[in-house]
C-alpha angles and dihedrals in degrees: 000000000000120000131188089031110144093357125136121207124192115205115197118192132131090217111088092202091057090048091052094046094050093042091053092048095051099038095054121095116232144158112243128211090268090061094246119138111233115208132210116283125212105254123208120185136199129181099202140031092250092051089050092054091048090050095054090051088062100037128011110223124211093226136014127208104199130191117214105209109061136136116266111001108024124217094266091056091049092048091051092051092047092052093047094054118087092216096051107026093097095054109110112236124202112198114223116193146148090226108099092189125136093215092056090046091050091049092050093054091043090056092050108271115151097207143006124219122184128211140279090060120236102207100213090048094048092049092047093050092047091046091054092056092044088057090051090050091050091051091049091050090053092049091047092048091055088057096042102053126082105236096212101050101020089232124127110275131231093274091054090045092055091053094046094045091053092050092046092048093054091046090053089051091051093047096037089231136148121255127187130197131203127197114197125191131182113238118239093354092156090058089050091053092046092050103040103019134253093277090062088043089058090050089052092052090053090050092050091049088055092049091053092047091052090053099045106058110155115106091229094056117094130209125191139171101245093194139291107359095340126106131188130209126193113202113190118200091011124125125218095262094055091042091053089049090054092048090047090051090054091047092053094048091052092047090051096049112131103228122154136185107256091216103045102019091229119143115260112222113220122178138174136207126209140196122200133194134179134201143169095211125219131184088266095050122107116231090193091056090048090055091043091056090058089047091052090048089052091053090049088056090049094047094047096057107293127244092081143098121241129183 
């Protein structure tokens, strides 16, 4: 079992020596007593509470090691702000401090810390404590994944889409970049189910999911099953013309699918309609309206004969 793989740890301490010591401990690869190989983590550092809060706005860490006594905003203030924010309240925070005081420890846990480590640091203890919380994070990721994947197609589900769309929208605002969105819907899917049965309908949905995946290849693009026979695609850094081209490629592949009735051997015609929208989001922009524009474009495609892409 590999731990610390693809994890990001933020260490917050105004003492540069402490930052270096903890970074070295948590960056190094080692084999623990359980025989598991622990890989390098990505380490972020901050030397003040304000710098820590600015860091988490740019990149959400998996775990925070937070000193208490710092200039400006102390660790307790930072912890309180982290736990009040919807985007950071679930990040586990381990308090690191030279104050071996039960009242400070009690306050840290009361404010939402998951652990409390006192200085000077004992390396095996620090690694063991961090490892424990990494295991918890891994388990939570597995549990979340089970609730975020559509069982039929293996694609992310609507819940996962909502989370990813929100994150992508805010990233586009920060980077002042274009983002496009496609909504794809199978034409006459109810008739297909009524004619060939729901089992064959499920097979068709799996095939369509594969077609979309083969057409949307960049790691940053995101495909989800929106619900029923609808699929959604987020295309970061993609303008409307390229997004329409991608949607048109998917439409053509679906139209050209070789599907035949097992009984008669006749070709089964399957088509798909798509709606596309584009935005360069700002703080005043509405993500809901951006999605709604793609939805309206989809219905325009449906109402103007189906088997087409509208934007």
